[in-house]
C-alpha positions as a printed Julia matrix, in Angstrom:
89×3 Matrix{Float64}:
  -2.48    4.94   15.23
  -5.77    6.52   14.36
  -8.7     4.96   12.53
  -7.73    6.54    9.18
  -4.29    4.93    9.31
  -5.75    1.53   10.23
  -8.19    1.72    7.32
  -5.33    2.74    5.01
  -3.27   -0.27    6.13
  -6.27   -2.59    5.76
  -6.93   -1.33    2.23
  -3.29   -1.76    1.2
  -3.19   -5.24    2.75
  -6.37   -6.37    1.0
  -5.11   -4.98   -2.32
  -1.77   -6.77   -1.91
  -3.51  -10.06   -1.11
  -6.06   -9.88   -3.93
  -3.59   -8.84   -6.63
  -1.03  -11.46   -5.58
  -3.65  -14.22   -5.31
  -5.21  -13.4    -8.68
  -1.79  -13.14  -10.31
  -0.8   -16.58   -9.04
  -4.16  -18.14   -9.95
  -4.04  -16.69  -13.47
  -0.45  -17.81  -13.97
  -1.25  -21.27  -12.59
  -4.24  -21.94  -14.81
  -7.39  -20.73  -13.0
  -8.46  -24.04  -11.42
  -9.88  -22.98   -8.04
 -10.66  -26.57   -7.01
  -7.08  -27.8    -6.99
  -4.61  -27.95   -4.13
  -2.39  -25.51   -6.03
  -5.1   -22.87   -5.62
  -4.94  -23.33   -1.85
  -1.16  -23.07   -2.01
  -1.57  -19.89   -4.07
  -3.81  -18.44   -1.37
  -1.2   -19.22    1.27
   1.6   -17.7    -0.82
  -0.51  -14.6    -1.51
  -0.87  -14.05    2.23
   2.88  -13.4     2.58
   2.99  -10.12    0.6
  -0.2    -9.05    2.4
   1.47   -9.65    5.77
   4.48   -7.67    4.62
   2.09   -4.89    3.6
   0.87   -4.69    7.21
   4.45   -4.36    8.44
   5.23   -1.73    5.79
   2.13    0.24    6.78
   3.02    0.15   10.46
   6.53    1.41    9.69
   5.15    4.1     7.39
   2.72    5.41    9.99
   5.56    5.81   12.49
   8.32    7.25   10.32
   6.59    8.63    7.21
   3.26   10.41    6.91
   1.64   10.2    10.36
  -1.87   10.25    8.83
  -1.43    7.34    6.43
   0.59    4.21    5.82
   2.79    6.02    3.3
   6.55    6.02    3.82
   6.99    9.44    2.27
   6.32   12.48    4.44
   3.1    14.41    3.89
   3.27   17.14    1.26
   2.72   20.75    2.23
  -1.03   21.29    1.76
  -0.74   25.09    1.95
   0.98   25.13   -1.43
   4.14   26.7    -0.1
   7.64   26.03   -1.26
   9.51   26.77   -4.46
   6.65   25.76   -6.74
   4.31   28.32   -5.16
   6.81   31.16   -5.6
   5.96   31.44   -9.27
   8.18   31.57  -12.35
  11.89   32.2   -12.06
  12.68   35.83  -11.46
   9.68   36.36   -9.15
   7.36   37.85  -11.79
């Protein structure tokens, strides 16, 4: 894996952790001093860990330059869309 892929996985992991943690904290009542907040932080780490696994799989079987599962799109603009309107006008 190259540096770009590792940064992509790190960004996706951090986003998964922050959004899950904030979602749980907001749903729980926003008391960051309680034990439930610490439990929320631990629970939020699970989707983030799964995000790392998903990114590693994506970099091997999907787009080789990112953590995406879908293959990279043709950057040259080729394909049916570049051929123009129907009838080849």
